[in-house]
C-alpha positions, 0 to 999 in steps of 0.5 A, a space after each residue: 561512532 562516525 554515524 553519530 557524528 554525521 547525524 549530530 553535524 547535520 543537526 547543528 548545521 541545520 540549527 535544529 536545536 539551540 543549546 541553552 543553560 538550564 537557568 535560562 529555561 522557565 521553571 515549569 518547562 517539561 524536558 523531553 528525553 532524546 535517544 539514539 536509534 541505530 540501523 544497519 542499512 541494506 548496503 551494510 553501513 550503520 545509520 544513526 538517528 537522534 530521536 525525540 521520545 514523542 510519547 513524552 511530549 505534552 499533548 498540544 493542539 497541532 495536527 500530528 498525522 501526515 498522509 502517505 501514498 497508496 500502493 495502488 497509486 505507485 503501481 499506477 505510476 509505474 504502469 504509466 511509465 512503462 506504457 509511455 516508455 518515460 523515465 522513472 527516477 527516485 531521490 532521498 531528501 536527507 534529514 527531512 524533518 530538520 527542514 521543518 520548523 518546530 511548533 510551540 516551545 519544546 525543551 530537550 535533554 541532550 542525548 548520551 555522549 553530547 550532554 553537558 551538565 547544566 545545559 539543555 536544548 530548545 527545539 527549533 526544527 523538528 527531529 524524528 520522533 516529534 509528535 508534530 514532525 510528520 505533519 510539519 514536514 508534509 506541509 512544508 514540502 506540499 507548499 514547496 510543490 505548490 510554489 513550483 507550479 505543481 498541483 496536488 492530485 485530487 485522489 491521492 494527496 501524495 501525488 503531484 502533477 505539473 504541465 509546462 508548455 516550455 518543456 514537453 506537453 506531457 504531464 510529469 508526476 511525483 509521488 512523495 512518501 515522507 522523504 522518498 520521492 519517485 518522479 516520472 516524465 521525460 528526460 528534460 522534465 526530470 532533470 529540471 525537477 532535480 535542479 529545482 529541488 537540489 537548490 532548496 534541499 540536501 538531496 541524494 539522487 539515487 538514479 533510474 528506478 530498477 536500473 541503477 544499482 542505487 535505485 533497485 530498492 524503493 519503499 520496501 520494494 525491490 524493482 528491476 526494469 526491463 524494456 517492456 516491464 517492471 518486476 517487483 519483488 521482495 527477495 531480500 525480505 523472503 530470504 531473511 524470513 527463510 533464515 529466521 525460520 530455519 530452526 523449524 525445518 519447513 518443507 516447500 509448499 505448492 500453495 500458501 494454505 491448503 484446503 483447511 479451515 482455521 477457527 477459534 477452537 484451536 486457540 489456547 484456553 489456559 494461561 499456561 497454553 498462551 504463555 507457551 505460544 507467546 514464545 513463538 515469533 508468530 506476529 513477527 513472521 505474520 508482519 513480514 508476510 503481510 508486507 510481502 502480500 501488500 507490496 508484491 504477492 497477491 497470491 498470499 491474500 487468503 492465507 495471510 487474511 486467515 492467519 491474521 485473524 488469530 494474531 492476538 490468540 494463536 494456537 498450534 494449528 495457526 502456527 503451522 499454517 503460518 509456517 506453510 506460507 513460509 514454505 510456499 515463499 521458499 518454493 516460489 521465491 524466484 518464479 513469482 514476481 509481480 510484473 507491471 507491463 505494457 500488455 493489453 492496453 490501458 483499460 481497467 479490468 477486474 474480477 471478484 469472488 466471495 466465500 460464503 460463511 467461510 468463517 463458521 465460528 462468526 458466520 462471516 464471509 470473505 471478499 476477494 478481488 483484484 484490479 488490472 490495468 491492462 495486464 498489470 495488477 494494480 490493486 487487490 484485496 482479501 478480507 472478511 466481510 463486515 456484515 453477515 449475509 444470508 446466502 451465497 448470492 448476498 456475499 457475492 453481491 457484497 464482494 461486487 460492491 466492494 470491487 466497484 468502489 475500488 474500480 471507480 476510485 482507480 478510474 478517477 486516479 487514472 483519469 487524473 494521471 493520464 488525461 487531466 481535464 479542465 473544471 466543468 459545471 458541477 451540479 449542486 448535489 454532486 460536489 462544489 464548483 471548486 471540489 467536484 464530486 467523484 460521480 460527476 468527474 467519473 461520468 465526464 471521463 467515461 463519456 469522453 472516453 467510452 472505450 475506457 469503461 472498466 470491465 468487472 468479472 464475477 463468477 456469481 450469475 445471481 450477483 451479476 443479475 442483481 447488479 444489472 436489474 432495475 431499481 426495485 427488482 428483487 428488493 424483497 429478496 435482498 432486503 437485508 443487504 445494506 444500502 451501502 452495497 446497492 450504490 453499485 447498481 447505478 453504475 451498471 444501470 447507466 452503462 458506466 461499468 461493464 459487468 460480465 459473468 465468468 466461470 469460477 475455474 477461469 476467475 483468478 480472484 478465486 484464490 483470494 477467498 479459499 484454500 487450495 491443494 490437498 488437506 494432507 501434510 504432503 506439500 506435493 502438487 495436486 490438480 487443485 494446486 495446479 489450478 492455483 498456480 495458473 490463477 497465481 500467475 495471472 494475479 501476478 501479471 504473468 498470465 496471458 489475460 487478467 481474468 
């Protein structure tokens, strides 16, 4: 295959392996197998990759994990770009792992089609599949950024920032995901960066994100850029999902999950029933829906969370609920795209909700929240709470504490991206001088920019009152709520966060904690599904106000 020849040429040009006669290799050496992996790319071309079977490699003392950026960091950079009307370009580093040196002595069996009797290979540079490849490549690229005057973001290790006096005063940012780099700044800044990185690496410059034909896809997202907004969607994946489920004749649905409760009583009881259900593509479809929810569709949150509970043992009711999510995607394919826009300033706002005792078989509640930067959704969540709460008030309070934690993080991330601050005196209990604690950093930012306080909204008057009450109040009533959830009180008592009560019918986080629409088998619109649609538009950044 031509794609195999291209991959093999890249390996030999990079001198990633040295072919040795077997008699020159120590007798006790372990030979690691290799194999070819093939993939059809989005443009229809075939890509071949020579991979090491890392699970056959001897365990060593080297680090193996490598970080990847949070989706909230990527959306924050997109929001900054559209606010500043700056450029956002992307590039791909070709054969990235081949640039990083291998760790230790690893001997390989030559792959099919390239093997020679009596010969094997010594790994000199990392190949894909190597245990140590991801960390070695991350360390190499990290060091490259540091030597070119970049600083790593203190809140996301995959985001780098550089400020140079000679080329504009504004900071330039890069977001690294293995071998994909997105970078935003002025035209002069991005062009200088491209010249620097092409000197040391083989790079495919894909162009302006969401504008050039080669830059419409980024990290599993499809992105279109307009004058005042980015639109993020997964239309191609949705089309593939619809095609893969054509045999089930799925009707269009107005909501992703109706007003139903799934529980373990619907799970298969016998081995024969389990064998019958294993023939269905439940996990495959669930994984595709999960990625769509994570990237661009917060309105799928509760439905995906509910179906995920039964991924290891699912019944017919769970299967039908999963297919209804596909029906909802079929109906909203073109209308429900995530929007990151310039609207409503740069202040963070958020809303949360909880569904007490929603999982009746385990007596657990559900937390749901969403955070906006202006009108743009940045981060969202729908998950089962890890503790049992005794009342609606407690479940709402736990949800509020979870949201507070995320808002504090995003406030710090926004501060580091938009207004880099110099190091200041650090108190002993709030971090070291060289590594200041998050509470101290966040207080400094709020004091310097008081108009930037994040606004949190909850539909629970009890949770709002408890969060605002002085320490010690209602301690007896909430004695079963863990200390971990009470940490939020300090931020409200010191007026560092604003907390307001909102009615449930105007709180868009309501769709992240419960089902909507009719319980019947009809997918027709109802009054409840109309309310869901209004909240979904707000969660997608397409409403007038975020809360």
